Steps between C-alpha positions, in 0.01 A plus 500: 500500500769620271857426616715797577803531279834459677736789519802432289808408704765769517767274641801422286547135410802337658725293274601159620806518731439864584376643830172695497491839671257385766672167568740458796850615417726196446765655724295386802433843647126432534423809289326500165740504207383847389588637844843328524733392218237579236457859611514770236766765508772279634364485856658157538795337327439243227436167668726212386312171559804272492802715591749221572448318172833389361668514840693183590297328773201724435271285715749499785541879476126543533496263799786688670324830441159396623510181703842423656614694808875462492708390202791618288663427165808640332463670161778562249492823299550494126721806518826397664383175660456659844289302749221657698267355760123477440300458820137463592525777759768747610523684833232769516347361181771689305481474120879465481809538719864569436690326778825622663685242286352657185275200440156579362190335644161521328161450675205334333224568751465871427181663374587785266165501317659627176331232287801273430689356795765348270572846361500644854756241605714581198485872576591474868778258410644750256485767769678277749771410256559867422581596860805432715339614823378224732137521604145455381410571136136579423281570206295807592361567151368309201815406311332497161647292221809296553638146543326243717690295756500207252665721237793573727606151607669212322372210714309216337389349836478606865681352799238571770569463872195503733599627845347434840516868573664827402851423626621576150436867577811509714707209371760745362538685833768343717415693817133517589362719778197444721277725289573292189422177680181638650372626160583163344319313774191711454502451121551127537193476719278539193671242283296189422694172447540457125675252271547483124438165339782362288307259279305776324542869431358781716308289744524606869378328813418718798358460849268752661471304825143380475544396133763422246480602132663430170504803271629437150543771236451351152618636163200395284254747350203545733226356278701192411604440861139533618387247243769255610429547870130447433574171324709382797237620751221321320708182486589521869869548419557840660619383840866573569539274812288289732236716667579800278233723344531722197345825620554757221751725330683826537539708183823707506687681225321316220533147637295271726622341825284202599473443879448183700412468865701230673453317830714632780820299520523429126826694447679563175693177442204273440368738231792448259382179331126592494585843356709346221215258422245787498723696261505201262116463524462872439706485183280216375185699586635810325532304172138387489222651295158637590358472847214267581185629673633380838834666436337824396304500826823441692668784312223742592548412868877544474466838330308626803785403732754752374647788697707765323810616685586855408 
């Protein structure tokens, strides 16, 4: 029996590094790329895969935006040297606030969906700096082109404070009424205990009651980091503490955040030395060449344990 000829494919080849129209959109929406940030006619803003690149403490900024409940850091503006406050979350999930004192606070955990959160932060900061009226400052429309948050500041590093709750919301208010205290108590009820390690950058311990985790945002390109993690996994060197288990990775804003499950009662302090040792082992693994067959198998397994955070 003669074989039937195949119908020529009408799909457009996808170049390496590009996203195909039928592939999941890298923004994490769950939609196909062609129905989200790849839509024709400008239906969605251009997606920026690594928006905070070049930001001092890029990995920490991603952690504060996606993983850490309550934290703040001061930022110094290039123009005039004024200091503002960058926070994980502001009251009412406000994008920005001008306080009664005239101080400007900027919130990270806001979903504008305009394609570039760093540009969104820059735009709402500019709006807050341009007003003298205390209150919430929002970003109701796509700001278009303009400076990103990293373009507006002069800092070369971040001085991050992780808080037990959202008391920083009212730390500039000398007289607090019952309504303020009640709102604060309600907000604090959802805060998970969290600590930032000091021996390495952007690694955060947290407790969810029945489990503890270490979540560590890393600056390395994804393919290189996966190779290195696979080498350590195959060699049995991917434990971060006694009884810990490497369970997978988050992908957020162009970087990966490996995650470990920890036994209850581990705490943050005992992770400092093992984390520093793991960082050294990782640097060694990053410098090695091609993967072995065992390491390639480990890499395939790790690649299936990634969750994209929008």
